[in-house]
C-alpha positions in Angstrom: 0.0 0.0 0.0 1.0 3.6 -0.4 2.5 5.0 2.8 1.5 8.6 2.2 1.6 11.2 -0.6 5.4 11.0 -1.1 5.1 7.2 -1.7 2.3 7.4 -4.3 4.6 7.6 -7.4 6.6 4.6 -6.2 3.5 2.7 -5.4 1.9 3.3 -8.9 5.2 2.4 -10.6 5.2 -0.9 -8.7 1.6 -1.9 -9.3 1.7 -1.2 -13.0 5.1 -2.9 -13.4 3.6 -5.9 -11.7 0.3 -5.8 -13.6 1.9 -5.5 -17.0 4.2 -8.4 -16.3 1.2 -10.7 -16.0 -1.2 -10.7 -19.0 -3.9 -12.3 -16.8 -4.4 -8.9 -15.3 -5.8 -7.6 -18.6 -8.5 -10.3 -18.4 -9.2 -9.6 -14.7 -9.6 -5.8 -15.3 -12.3 -6.5 -18.0 -13.9 -9.5 -16.3 -17.4 -9.5 -15.0 -19.1 -11.7 -12.4 -17.2 -13.4 -9.7 -13.8 -12.1 -10.8 -15.1 -8.6 -10.6 -16.2 -9.2 -7.1 -12.8 -10.8 -6.1 -10.9 -7.9 -7.7 -13.1 -5.3 -5.9 -12.6 -6.8 -2.5 -8.9 -7.0 -2.9 -8.6 -3.4 -4.2 -10.7 -1.8 -1.4 -7.9 -1.4 1.1 -5.4 -0.2 -1.5 -7.8 2.4 -2.8 -8.5 3.6 0.8 -4.8 4.0 1.3 -4.6 6.2 -1.8 -7.6 8.3 -0.6 -6.0 8.8 2.8 -2.7 9.8 1.2 -4.4 12.4 -0.9 -6.5 13.7 1.9 -3.4 14.1 4.1 -2.1 16.8 1.8 -4.7 19.2 3.1 -5.8 20.8 -0.1 -9.3 22.3 -0.6 -12.1 19.8 -0.8 -12.8 20.3 -4.5 -9.1 19.9 -5.5 -8.8 16.9 -3.2 -11.9 15.3 -4.8 -10.6 15.9 -8.3 -7.1 14.6 -7.6 -8.6 11.6 -5.8 -10.8 10.7 -8.8 -7.8 11.0 -11.2 -5.5 8.9 -9.0 -8.1 6.2 -8.4 -8.7 6.0 -12.2 -5.0 5.4 -12.6 -4.8 2.8 -9.9 -6.3 -0.1 -11.9 -4.6 -2.3 -14.3 -6.9 -1.0 -17.1 -5.0 2.3 -17.0 -1.7 0.6 -17.7 -3.1 -1.5 -20.5 -4.8 1.6 -22.1 -1.4 3.3 -22.4 0.1 0.2 -23.9 -2.8 0.0 -26.4 -1.9 3.6 -27.4 1.5 2.5 -28.4 3.6 3.2 -25.3 6.0 0.3 -24.7 5.2 -1.8 -21.6 8.6 -1.0 -20.1 7.7 2.8 -20.1 4.1 2.6 -18.9 4.9 2.4 -15.1 7.2 5.4 -15.3 4.7 7.4 -17.3 1.9 6.7 -14.8 4.2 7.4 -11.8 5.2 10.7 -13.4 1.6 11.7 -13.9 0.9 10.8 -10.3 3.8 13.0 -9.2 2.4 15.9 -11.2 -1.0 15.5 -9.6 0.5 15.4 -6.1 2.7 18.5 -6.8 -0.3 20.4 -8.1 -2.4 19.4 -5.1 0.4 20.6 -2.7 0.4 24.0 -4.5 -3.3 24.3 -4.0 -2.9 23.4 -0.3 -0.5 26.3 0.2 -2.8 28.9 -1.3 
């Protein structure tokens, strides 16, 4: 799990590197039925850790909600596969997502200082 806002880029890099290494994750992200339920129950704690990390920055409510929504949308394996489908090599996807996460966190911190 992410251990706070400073750890989010590392965490996203890790989960996407792991997810892209195993093609079964692509099937799981698009599955319905029992696999969707299994995935949802396993993701709940990870997503809560992301929510808490974002909230701890102390930015205004709207900025926090927007950042949380963006970060949660990037937390699933489907985000990594979407970048790969757009032509980004698998090896670069985790770094691209981690960089995007860092940009979101940096912007949220700026808004917290206003």
